A tleap script that builds the chain and sets N, CA, C and O, in Angstrom:
source leaprc.protein.ff14SB
mol = sequence {
  NMET THR HIE LEU GLU VAL VAL GLU VAL PHE
  ARG ASN SER GLY ASP GLU VAL VAL LEU GLN
  VAL VAL LYS LYS ILE ARG ASP LYS ASN ASN
  GLN SER ASN GLY PRO THR ILE SER PRO LEU
  VAL LEU THR ALA LEU VAL VAL VAL VAL ALA
  ILE PHE GLY TYR VAL LYS TYR ARG HIE ARG
  CSER
}
set mol.1.N position { 0.842 -1.094 -0.057 }
set mol.1.CA position { 0.193 -0.090 -0.066 }
set mol.1.C position { 0.905 1.325 0.316 }
set mol.1.O position { 1.692 1.746 1.164 }
set mol.2.N position { 0.147 1.829 -0.840 }
set mol.2.CA position { 1.160 3.982 -0.685 }
set mol.2.C position { 0.871 4.679 0.611 }
set mol.2.O position { -0.187 4.449 1.197 }
set mol.3.N position { 1.942 5.694 1.189 }
set mol.3.CA position { 1.790 6.244 2.105 }
set mol.3.C position { -0.292 7.002 1.834 }
set mol.3.O position { -1.012 7.283 2.793 }
set mol.4.N position { -0.575 7.089 0.871 }
set mol.4.CA position { -2.152 7.899 0.957 }
set mol.4.C position { -2.830 7.142 1.024 }
set mol.4.O position { -3.788 7.363 1.765 }
set mol.5.N position { -2.765 5.631 0.221 }
set mol.5.CA position { -3.627 4.796 0.603 }
set mol.5.C position { -3.719 4.485 2.294 }
set mol.5.O position { -4.810 4.536 2.861 }
set mol.6.N position { -2.552 4.185 2.975 }
set mol.6.CA position { -2.825 4.200 3.986 }
set mol.6.C position { -3.318 5.276 4.756 }
set mol.6.O position { -3.739 4.923 5.858 }
set mol.7.N position { -3.387 6.369 4.531 }
set mol.7.CA position { -3.757 7.489 5.330 }
set mol.7.C position { -5.322 7.671 4.456 }
set mol.7.O position { -5.746 8.766 4.085 }
set mol.8.N position { -5.806 6.778 4.306 }
set mol.8.CA position { -6.944 7.396 3.496 }
set mol.8.C position { -7.870 6.008 4.369 }
set mol.8.O position { -9.030 6.302 4.658 }
set mol.9.N position { -7.365 4.487 4.794 }
set mol.9.CA position { -7.522 3.879 6.191 }
set mol.9.C position { -8.022 4.421 6.897 }
set mol.9.O position { -9.214 4.255 7.155 }
set mol.10.N position { -7.363 5.151 7.381 }
set mol.10.CA position { -7.601 5.368 8.942 }
set mol.10.C position { -7.973 6.525 9.011 }
set mol.10.O position { -8.123 6.976 10.147 }
set mol.11.N position { -8.266 7.455 7.788 }
set mol.11.CA position { -9.455 8.257 7.748 }
set mol.11.C position { -11.274 8.000 7.678 }
set mol.11.O position { -12.354 8.469 8.037 }
set mol.12.N position { -10.916 7.393 7.269 }
set mol.12.CA position { -12.632 6.160 6.725 }
set mol.12.C position { -12.616 5.228 7.714 }
set mol.12.O position { -13.706 4.695 7.920 }
set mol.13.N position { -11.820 4.919 8.302 }
set mol.13.CA position { -12.246 4.077 9.243 }
set mol.13.C position { -12.925 4.392 10.392 }
set mol.13.O position { -12.462 5.249 11.145 }
set mol.14.N position { -14.371 3.597 10.741 }
set mol.14.CA position { -15.147 4.279 12.093 }
set mol.14.C position { -14.595 4.455 13.181 }
set mol.14.O position { -14.582 5.508 13.818 }
set mol.15.N position { -14.054 3.342 13.501 }
set mol.15.CA position { -13.397 3.335 14.851 }
set mol.15.C position { -12.425 3.956 15.550 }
set mol.15.O position { -11.615 4.588 14.871 }
set mol.16.N position { -12.287 3.949 16.683 }
set mol.16.CA position { -11.099 5.244 16.982 }
set mol.16.C position { -10.046 4.363 16.585 }
set mol.16.O position { -10.445 3.216 16.792 }
set mol.17.N position { -8.677 4.356 16.025 }
set mol.17.CA position { -7.798 4.079 15.519 }
set mol.17.C position { -6.105 5.007 16.382 }
set mol.17.O position { -6.059 6.236 16.438 }
set mol.18.N position { -5.326 4.409 16.753 }
set mol.18.CA position { -4.480 4.658 17.108 }
set mol.18.C position { -3.082 4.338 16.192 }
set mol.18.O position { -2.828 3.140 16.066 }
set mol.19.N position { -2.134 5.319 15.528 }
set mol.19.CA position { -1.347 5.136 15.127 }
set mol.19.C position { 0.215 5.661 16.085 }
set mol.19.O position { 0.235 6.778 16.602 }
set mol.20.N position { 1.304 4.806 16.196 }
set mol.20.CA position { 2.147 5.028 16.468 }
set mol.20.C position { 3.487 4.537 15.847 }
set mol.20.O position { 3.657 3.380 15.464 }
set mol.21.N position { 4.346 5.444 15.788 }
set mol.21.CA position { 5.562 5.202 14.788 }
set mol.21.C position { 6.405 4.845 15.640 }
set mol.21.O position { 5.947 4.926 16.780 }
set mol.22.N position { 7.595 4.431 15.579 }
set mol.22.CA position { 8.206 3.209 16.340 }
set mol.22.C position { 9.740 3.364 15.495 }
set mol.22.O position { 9.832 2.697 14.464 }
set mol.23.N position { 11.012 4.272 15.923 }
set mol.23.CA position { 11.686 4.703 15.512 }
set mol.23.C position { 12.730 3.158 15.714 }
set mol.23.O position { 12.485 2.498 16.724 }
set mol.24.N position { 13.736 2.689 14.856 }
set mol.24.CA position { 14.719 1.614 15.121 }
set mol.24.C position { 16.104 2.232 15.617 }
set mol.24.O position { 16.845 3.115 15.186 }
set mol.25.N position { 16.122 1.405 16.672 }
set mol.25.CA position { 17.533 2.038 17.690 }
set mol.25.C position { 18.399 0.909 16.859 }
set mol.25.O position { 18.298 -0.305 16.686 }
set mol.26.N position { 19.342 1.993 16.416 }
set mol.26.CA position { 21.203 1.473 16.292 }
set mol.26.C position { 21.453 0.684 17.385 }
set mol.26.O position { 21.006 0.674 18.532 }
set mol.27.N position { 22.629 -0.278 16.521 }
set mol.27.CA position { 23.052 -0.979 17.845 }
set mol.27.C position { 25.161 0.067 17.578 }
set mol.27.O position { 25.819 0.455 16.613 }
set mol.28.N position { 25.270 0.055 18.493 }
set mol.28.CA position { 26.602 0.792 18.730 }
set mol.28.C position { 27.544 0.270 17.706 }
set mol.28.O position { 28.242 0.869 16.888 }
set mol.29.N position { 27.365 -1.196 17.993 }
set mol.29.CA position { 28.404 -1.457 16.300 }
set mol.29.C position { 28.034 -1.617 15.088 }
set mol.29.O position { 28.797 -1.760 14.133 }
set mol.30.N position { 26.500 -1.597 15.043 }
set mol.30.CA position { 26.479 -0.797 13.062 }
set mol.30.C position { 26.451 0.774 13.048 }
set mol.30.O position { 26.345 1.464 12.035 }
set mol.31.N position { 26.533 1.102 13.986 }
set mol.31.CA position { 26.432 3.015 13.566 }
set mol.31.C position { 27.872 3.571 12.656 }
set mol.31.O position { 29.039 3.499 13.040 }
set mol.32.N position { 27.368 4.125 11.366 }
set mol.32.CA position { 28.887 4.481 11.289 }
set mol.32.C position { 28.727 5.712 11.444 }
set mol.32.O position { 27.632 6.217 11.694 }
set mol.33.N position { 30.031 6.484 11.286 }
set mol.33.CA position { 30.132 7.859 11.819 }
set mol.33.C position { 30.148 8.903 10.693 }
set mol.33.O position { 29.978 10.099 10.929 }
set mol.34.N position { 30.419 8.267 9.090 }
set mol.34.CA position { 30.581 8.960 8.127 }
set mol.34.C position { 29.343 8.476 7.301 }
set mol.34.O position { 28.586 7.574 7.662 }
set mol.35.N position { 29.215 9.350 5.894 }
set mol.35.CA position { 27.951 8.900 5.068 }
set mol.35.C position { 28.881 7.712 4.226 }
set mol.35.O position { 29.984 7.774 3.683 }
set mol.36.N position { 27.845 6.567 4.398 }
set mol.36.CA position { 28.061 5.419 3.414 }
set mol.36.C position { 27.546 5.709 2.020 }
set mol.36.O position { 26.527 6.251 1.593 }
set mol.37.N position { 28.582 5.171 1.476 }
set mol.37.CA position { 28.456 4.757 -0.193 }
set mol.37.C position { 28.075 3.754 -0.314 }
set mol.37.O position { 28.502 2.822 0.368 }
set mol.38.N position { 26.547 3.532 -1.807 }
set mol.38.CA position { 25.959 2.204 -1.451 }
set mol.38.C position { 26.844 1.735 -2.750 }
set mol.38.O position { 27.169 2.430 -3.712 }
set mol.39.N position { 27.083 0.619 -2.548 }
set mol.39.CA position { 28.218 -0.885 -3.267 }
set mol.39.C position { 27.515 -0.418 -4.831 }
set mol.39.O position { 28.327 -0.831 -5.659 }
set mol.40.N position { 26.546 0.152 -5.447 }
set mol.40.CA position { 26.472 -0.109 -6.909 }
set mol.40.C position { 27.332 1.448 -7.113 }
set mol.40.O position { 28.023 1.831 -8.058 }
set mol.41.N position { 27.027 2.028 -6.022 }
set mol.41.CA position { 27.727 3.591 -6.355 }
set mol.41.C position { 29.594 2.894 -6.546 }
set mol.41.O position { 30.218 3.051 -7.596 }
set mol.42.N position { 30.012 2.378 -5.679 }
set mol.42.CA position { 31.263 1.953 -5.674 }
set mol.42.C position { 31.849 0.917 -6.829 }
set mol.42.O position { 32.999 0.772 -7.243 }
set mol.43.N position { 31.170 0.554 -7.024 }
set mol.43.CA position { 31.218 -0.866 -8.787 }
set mol.43.C position { 31.057 -0.080 -9.588 }
set mol.43.O position { 31.429 -0.436 -10.706 }
set mol.44.N position { 30.564 1.076 -9.500 }
set mol.44.CA position { 30.542 1.722 -10.761 }
set mol.44.C position { 32.153 2.564 -10.504 }
set mol.44.O position { 33.082 2.373 -11.288 }
set mol.45.N position { 32.254 3.328 -9.509 }
set mol.45.CA position { 34.060 4.296 -9.247 }
set mol.45.C position { 34.619 3.047 -9.771 }
set mol.45.O position { 35.238 3.227 -10.820 }
set mol.46.N position { 34.586 1.716 -9.317 }
set mol.46.CA position { 35.816 0.779 -9.585 }
set mol.46.C position { 35.691 0.467 -10.602 }
set mol.46.O position { 36.857 0.201 -10.895 }
set mol.47.N position { 34.933 0.207 -11.739 }
set mol.47.CA position { 34.649 0.080 -13.077 }
set mol.47.C position { 35.311 1.802 -13.859 }
set mol.47.O position { 36.051 1.484 -14.790 }
set mol.48.N position { 35.261 2.910 -13.769 }
set mol.48.CA position { 35.323 3.873 -14.413 }
set mol.48.C position { 36.958 3.967 -14.008 }
set mol.48.O position { 37.761 4.348 -14.859 }
set mol.49.N position { 37.383 3.608 -12.695 }
set mol.49.CA position { 38.821 4.177 -13.040 }
set mol.49.C position { 39.852 2.459 -13.696 }
set mol.49.O position { 40.955 2.280 -14.214 }
set mol.50.N position { 38.829 1.656 -13.324 }
set mol.50.CA position { 40.038 0.427 -14.343 }
set mol.50.C position { 39.338 0.967 -15.964 }
set mol.50.O position { 40.238 0.656 -16.744 }
set mol.51.N position { 38.561 1.403 -16.534 }
set mol.51.CA position { 38.471 1.998 -17.844 }
set mol.51.C position { 39.763 2.762 -18.227 }
set mol.51.O position { 40.593 2.511 -19.101 }
set mol.52.N position { 39.688 3.871 -17.228 }
set mol.52.CA position { 40.810 4.804 -17.462 }
set mol.52.C position { 41.898 4.192 -18.210 }
set mol.52.O position { 42.342 4.110 -19.355 }
set mol.53.N position { 42.216 3.622 -16.471 }
set mol.53.CA position { 43.424 2.738 -16.325 }
set mol.53.C position { 44.009 2.078 -17.859 }
set mol.53.O position { 45.072 2.077 -18.479 }
set mol.54.N position { 42.333 1.419 -18.075 }
set mol.54.CA position { 43.096 0.601 -19.670 }
set mol.54.C position { 43.582 1.447 -21.120 }
set mol.54.O position { 44.469 1.341 -21.967 }
set mol.55.N position { 42.308 2.428 -20.804 }
set mol.55.CA position { 42.820 3.212 -21.866 }
set mol.55.C position { 43.963 4.194 -22.053 }
set mol.55.O position { 44.255 4.637 -23.164 }
set mol.56.N position { 44.673 4.560 -20.813 }
set mol.56.CA position { 45.979 5.280 -20.718 }
set mol.56.C position { 46.590 4.400 -20.893 }
set mol.56.O position { 47.333 4.583 -21.857 }
set mol.57.N position { 46.738 3.078 -20.274 }
set mol.57.CA position { 47.879 2.017 -20.802 }
set mol.57.C position { 47.975 1.706 -22.130 }
set mol.57.O position { 49.070 1.421 -22.617 }
set mol.58.N position { 46.942 1.725 -22.800 }
set mol.58.CA position { 46.851 1.096 -24.008 }
set mol.58.C position { 47.671 2.182 -25.420 }
set mol.58.O position { 48.481 2.039 -26.336 }
set mol.59.N position { 46.922 3.114 -24.888 }
set mol.59.CA position { 47.741 4.402 -25.013 }
set mol.59.C position { 49.491 4.798 -25.488 }
set mol.59.O position { 50.053 5.462 -26.360 }
set mol.60.N position { 49.769 4.179 -24.651 }
set mol.60.CA position { 51.197 4.024 -23.961 }
set mol.60.C position { 52.273 2.402 -24.717 }
set mol.60.O position { 53.387 2.013 -24.367 }
set mol.61.N position { 51.717 2.063 -25.359 }
set mol.61.CA position { 51.759 1.023 -25.762 }
set mol.61.C position { 52.693 0.958 -27.618 }
set mol.61.O position { 52.824 -0.116 -28.206 }
savepdb mol mol.pdb
quit
C-alpha cells in the first residue's frame, strides 16, 4: 500500500485508531561515523577507474 492509501484507510475507519511510529534503535556496533557509499556507486567508481587505467595503458604501447 502507498502512504496515501494508508492515510485514507485511517481517515475512513469508523473506529478509533491509534497510529504509533516506532523508530529503530541502531546498535552501537552497527553505527557509522560518516556517510556510507552504496555498493552500486562503489562498483561504478571501480569500473570507471579500471576503464581509465586501461585506456591510458593502451595508449602507451
